[in-house]
N, C-alpha and C positions, 0 to 999 in steps of 0.2 A: 041525791045520793042516800044510801041506806047502810045500816050496819053490815059489816062483812063477816064471813065465817073464817076467812084467812087469819092466821095469827103470826106474830113476830116474836121469835125467841131470841133473847140476847144473852150470850154466853159470857159470864164473868166480866162484865164491863169494868173498865178501870178509869174512865174519865166521866165525872158526873155531868159535865155539860153535854156530852154526846148522848148519854142516857136520857137526860132531860129533853133533848131535841127529838129523840126517838119516841119518847112518851107523847110529846106534842104531835108528832107525825101520826101516831096511832090514834090519838084522840080525834084528830081532824078527819081521818079516813074511816073511823069506826072499826079499827082492828085491835083485837085484844093482844096483850103482851104476856109472854112467859119470861120471867127473869130467872136465869140460872146462876145461882150464887156459888162461891162467894164473890162479892164485888171487890174491886181494888180500892174501895173507899168505904167509909161507914155509910151504909144505905139508910137514908132518912128523907122524909119529905122536905126538910129544911135544906139539905144538900142539893136537892133538885129544884127547889122553888124558883130560883133565878132563871133557869132555862126552860123548865116545863111550865112555869107561870101558873095561871089558874087552870091550865089544861090537865093537870095531874088529877083533878077531881073528876074529869071526864073519861079518863083512861081506866080500863080494867086490867090490873096487873096481878098475875098469879106468880108467886115466888116459889122456887124449888131449891131445896138445900144444896143440890148438886146435880150433875148431869144424869146420874143413874136414876134419881127420883123423877126427873123430867121424862126420861126415855120410858120408864115403867108406865107412866100415865098415858103416853101417846103412841107408843111403838106400833100397835096394831090397829089404831083407830084413825090415824091421819098419816098422810105422807109427810116425811121430814125432808127438807131441802136445805142444804148448806150452801151459803154463798162463800166461795173461796177462789182465790187467784190461782189455785193449783188444779182446777178442773179444766178438761178439754172442752166440755159442753158449755155453750153460751146461753145466757138468759133468753136471747132472741130465738133460739131453736127449741127451747123447753116449753112444754105445754102444761100450764098450771091448772090445778083443780080448785074448786071453790073452798075446800076445807084444808088446804095445805098449810103447813107451818114452815115459814122461812126462818132460817137460823143464821145469825151473824155472830162472829167471834169477838173476842176482846180486841181493843184497839192496838195494844202493844204486842200481843202474842197470837192472835187468831184463835185457833182451837188445836188441842193436841191431836196426835195421830189416832188415838183410840176413839175420839169423838168423830173425826172424819170417817173412820172405818165403820162406825156404828150408824151413820146416816146414809140411807140408800141412794139419795140423789145429791150430787154435787154439781153446782153450776157457777159460772163466772160472768162478770160483766166485762165485755171486751173493751180494752183501753189501748192506747198507743204502746208499742213494744218498749219504748225507752222510759216508760213510767212504771212505778211499782204497784200502786193500788189507790183506790179512792178512800176518802174518809168513811168510816163505818156507817155514819148517819146518812151520808149521801148514797152509799150502796144500798142501805135498807130502803131509802126513799124510792130509788129506781126500781128495786125488786118488788116492793109492795105495790107501787103504781102499775107495773107491768102485770102482776098477778090479778089485780082488780080489773084492769083493762081487758085482759083476756076473758075473765069470767062475767063481765057485764056487757058483752056485745049484744 
């Protein structure tokens, strides 16, 4: 396996253990991270050390003060794709490109409407109708894996 050009953007995470697990995911798959602040906890390496472990040194994390600064950096350079339970299009029908940015929302609130409206592509992971949603780290893992799989055939 080699370094990927796909990125994972994490919008205002509020559980340090989930962010740590996503950092570890990205370190293992060679995927860079965009952290869109503010975080729901004091962002520090110490707060993430338990779940990210020594993988934090292997991950490349670009921090953005807010969604506007993130969107200004990437809006016309890469496709932005939001994972949301509110999309009719599923991840299995979506064709990923090698330089896409996958965006996940915060664990407790997801993303506000203005963020959803700003992102041109919204996709969901189909789950049983009597369930609400997957853990954000699990959803990120499925989406990152599918994007890599499609682009490394």
